[in-house]
N, C-alpha and C positions, 0 to 999 in steps of 0.2 A: 609713210616711209620718208625718212630724212635724206637730204643730199649726202650726208656723211655715210649712211648705211648703203646707199647706192654706190658710192665710191668704193666702199669696202667690198661690195659684191664684184665690182669691176676689177679690183686689185686681186681678189681671189681667182677670178677667171683668168686673168693675165698670168698668174702663177701656174695655174693648171695647164694653160696652153704653152707656156715657156717650158714646162716639164715635158710636154708632148714633143715639142720641137727638139729638146735636148735628147730625148730617147731616140728620135729619128736620126739625129746627128750621130749619136754613138752607134746606132745599129748600122748605118750606112758607111761608117768609117772603122768597122771591125774593132770596137772597143774591147770586147772580151779577149781578143788576141793580145792586147796590151795588159788588161786587168788581171786575168788569171795567172800569168807568170809572176806578176808583182805580188799577188796574194801568196803564191807558193813560196816565194823568197821570204815574205814576211812570216809565214808559218814556220819556216825553217829557223829563222832568227828567234822566234818565240818558243822554241822547243817542240815543234811539230804539233801544236794544238790545232784542232780542226776549225779555226776561226781566224780570219773572216772566210766566208764561203766562196767557193768557185762556182761558176755557172756554165751551163750550156745555153746556146742561143735561144731556143724556143721557150724554155721555162723562164729565162731571164726576161725576154720580151713580153711574154704573157703576164708575168707578175707586174711589170711596170705599166702595161696597158690597163690591167685591173686597178692599179693604184690611181692612175689618171682618171679612170671612169668613176671611181669613188669621189675624187676631188670635184669632178664635174657634177656629180649627183648632189654634192653638198652645196652647190652654188645657190639654190633658192634660199637656203638658210643664211648664207652670207649676205644676199640682197635684203633679207629681212632683218639683218643685224642681230641674229641670235647670239646671246652672250656666251653660250658654250662653245662658239666658234673661235673665241679669242685665243685660248691656249693652242688650238689646232693651227690657227693662223701664225702664231709665233713659232711653233715647231716647223711648219712648212717654210716660213721665211728664213729661219736659221739654217735649215737643210739646203735651201736654194743658195743662200749666201756662201755657206761653206763649200758646197759642191762646185759652184761656179768659180769661186776664188781658187779652189784646189786645181781645177782644170787650167786656169790661167797661169797660176804660179808653177804648176807642174810643167807646162809647156815652156815657160821661161827657163826653168832649171834644166830641162831636157835639151833645150836649144832647138826644138822643133815643135810643130803643132801636134798635140796629143788628140786622140779621138774625143770629141765632145767640146773642144775648145771654141769652135765656131759659134755654138749656141750658149756658151758660158756667160757672155755678157747679158743675155736675156734672163738667165737665172738670177744673176746678181741684181739686175735692175728690177725684176718683178719681186724678188725677195725683199729688197730694200723698200720698194713701194708698199708691199703688203705689211711689213713691220711698221712703217711710218703711219699708214692709214689705220692699222689696228690700234696703235697707241692713242690715236685721237678719236676713234669711233665708238668703241664698245665700253 
């Protein structure tokens, strides 16, 4: 196992833990009370199509916990440098960068901290690190 693949494994774990921190941040700051009304306004603007979805707390939280569990379960393959992890790493990094940036920009536009903004820098940092390491490792 090379030092580069070990670094990839740590970057993968950092991204998984950053997502866990972000979910905890959103859950404790009533994210859905902000998110669901935004979605309903967006649907109305788009002609009442049933997308994006709205959520209730328990299914939303359980779905995210399941996703984080899958990310953590994939960590051994990240530490092994499995080549099939590369596209997954780029997808996860892109989601983290977009989500974290969205929370930060949204807070600036709203003129107040939105739910999830406290952990958004961790998403951006871990997503950037994962993308950087993935580009040089696999």
